[in-house]
N, C-alpha and C positions, 0 to 999 in steps of 0.2 A: 504493500500500500504506500509506504513511504517512498519507495523507488519511483512509483508512478507520479507522486506529487513532485518529486525532484525533476522528473522529465517535463512536467507541465511548466515548471518554473524556468526551465532552460529553453522553452520554445520562444522563437522570435515573434515580434508583433506581426510580421508578415505571415508566419505559419498559423498563428491564431486566426488572423483575418481570413486566410485561405480556407481553413477548416470550417469557418462560419459561413463561407460563401461558395464552397466547392461546387454546388449544384449549378452555378452560373457558368462553370467552365467545362462541363461534361461534353458538350457538343455531340450528343448522341451516344456517348459511351455508357455502358451499363456497369462497368467495374470501377475500381478505384483509379482516379486520374491524379497523378502527382503534379505538383505545381511546376511549370516550365520557367525557364529564364525570361521568356517573353511576358509571362504573367507577373513575375516579380518586378520586371522593369516597368510594367504598367502601374503596379501598386506604388512603386517608389516615385516614378516620374510624372504620373498623371493623377491617380486616385488620391493620394495623400495631400499634395499641394492644392488640388482642385477643391477637395472637401474642406480644407482649411480656409481657403478664400471664400467659399460658399457660405460658411457659417457667419462670417462678418457681413457679407453682402446681404444675406437674408435678414439678419437682424435690422439692418438699415431699411430694407424694403418693407418689413413688417410695420415699422413705426410710421412709414409713409402711407401704406395702404390700409392698415388697421390700427390707427392711433390709440384705440381703446385698450389694446394689449399693453401699452406703456403705462397705463394707470393701475395695472394689477400689481399687488404686493405680497400676496399669499405665497409662501415658499413652495408648497406642494404644486400649485398651479404653475408657478414660474419654472419649476423643475420639469413638469410635463411639457411645457412649451419649448424649453431648451432641448429636451430629448428629441422632440420633433424637428427642431432646427438642425440638430446634429446629423440626422439621417436624411434630410432633404437632398436629393440628387444622388443618393447612394445607388439605388437600382438603375437609374438612368445611366450612370457611368458604367455599370457592369454590363448592361444591355448594349451600350455603345461599344465596349470592347468586343463583344460577340459579333456586332455588326462589322467591325473592322476585320475580324477573322473571316467573316463571310466573303468580304471583298477579296481578301488575299487568296481564298480557296476557290473563288469563282462560283459561289453558291447562287443558284437561281432564286432570287428573292420572291418573285411572284408565285413560285411553287412552294417556297418555305412558309409563306404567310398567307393564309386563306383570305384575309381581309385586305390584301394588298391593293386590289382595284379600288376599294372604297377609300383607302388612304391616298391613292393617286388622284382621285376626284377632289378630295379635301385639300390636297397639296396645291392643285391648280387654282383653287378658289381662295387660297390663303392670302390675306392682305389685299384682296381685290379692291381697287379704288372705288369710292362711291361715285355713282353716275346716275343722275336723275333721268328717268324714262319720260321723254317729252310727249310720247304718245298718250300719256295720262290726260293731256289737255284736249284730246279729240272729243271727249264727252262734254267739254265746256267751250264751244266755239265762240261764245260771246266775250270771253276774256281778252283783254288787251295785252299787248306785248309787255307793257309795264307791270300789269297784274301778274302775268306769268313769271316774270323775272323775280318779283317780290316773293311769290309762292316758292320758287325754286331755291331762293336764298334762305328762306325760313326752313325749308326742308333740309338744306345742307347743314344749317346750324343745329337742327335737332339730331341729325345723324352724327355730327361732331360731338355733341353732348353725350350721346349714347356710347360712342367710342371711348370718350374720356372716362365714363363711369364704369364700363364693363370691359371692353376690349383692351383698353390701355393697361389695365392691371395684368392681363395676360401678356401683352406685348412687353411690359417692363420686366416681368419675371423671366420670360424666354430670352429677352435681350441680355439680362444679367447672367443667366446660366450659360448662354451660348458664348458670351464674351470670355468667361472663365475657362470653359471647355476648350475653346480655340487657342487660348493662351498656352495650355499644357499638352493638348492632344493634337499635334500637328498632322498626324496621319489622316484625320478625317478630311483634310483639305483635298485629298486625292479621291474623295467620293465621286461616284458617277450618279446619274439621275436616279436610279432605283435606290441607291443607298440614301440619298437625300430624302426620298419619299418616306422610307422607314424611319429615318432620323427625325423627320417632322412629326411623325406619329408618336415616337418615343418621348420627345420633348413636350409635346402637347399633353400626353398622359401624365408626365411629371408635374405639369402645371395644375392639372385637374386635382391630382393628389394634394398638392400644396394648398390649393384653394379650399378644398373640402375640409382638410384637417384644421387649418387656421381659422376658417370661418366658424368651425365648431367651437374653438376657444373664444372667439368673439361673442358668440351666443352665450357661452358659459359665463363670461364676465358680465355681459350686458344685462342678463336676466338673473344675475346674482345667485348662481348655483353654489351650494356648499362644496368644500373640498372633497368630501366623501363621495360625491357624485362624479368624480373625475373618470372613473373606470367602470361605470355602469354600462349595461348593454345599450345598443342603439335604440331598441324598442322602448326600453324604460326611460331613456333620456328624452325621446320624442314625446312620450306620454307626459312627462314632467314639464317639458318645454311648452306644450300646448296648454297645459293648465296654467302655467305662469303667464303665458302670452294672453290668455283670455282674462285672467285676473287684472293684468295691467291695462288691457283694453277697456274693461268695465270701469276701472278707476278713472281712466282718461275721459270716458264718456260722461261719467258722473261729474267730474270736474268741469267739463264744458257746459254741462247742464246747469250746474250751480253758478258758473260765471254768467251764463245767459240770463238766468233769473235775477242775478245781482244787477245786471245792466237794466233790466226792466224796472226794478225798484228805484 
């Protein structure tokens, strides 16, 4: 028993990391896959520095996108948020390593990924510039050119506001993550079209995971959940959230009613 403990103490950080993530490196193998020099080089030269930079960048982005998180002071909640910060980007980088190997081995990506064609369509429409369809005016022939221009400008502003509220959060996250990845993982610059399509899907999935996880903490803080509810099931959390939401809504309605009656008096 003591010999096994000594062996564990002698394992390097890379060996511990590899054992925790070995399933990402199987590439179809069914037996034990020993870590290669290439995997270790990825860990040292890409994974470690990228994850280090990510933690700092994500903390800054969180304050900007979800300022309510900066108001939290309970140790248990802060620890839970910090753990989530520490693993953001983890699976994305591991899948990215796999994608680099796919390119080196000439893997047919449309055959490997059943959803590849869906990703291709999504990739083509990504960041598609806003353009007003002027055929909309065909049903309003009495409008003057000046009225049409005013309507289009208002529509453009509404679209810009929508982008700033929703899509800009996604853009800022992806831009932050991509900037760090490109800094350390130069090999992805050799990607061809199919690799970029998979890459786009991977980085979008990482954003969705980021948004869902941290919006959960925003809700947790905003609706004043106690620390003991940090790790309850999703169904139990949803039930408690709806209860708290309804209670808050009823209080707000009662307050408005009281204010309205006060104005009448």
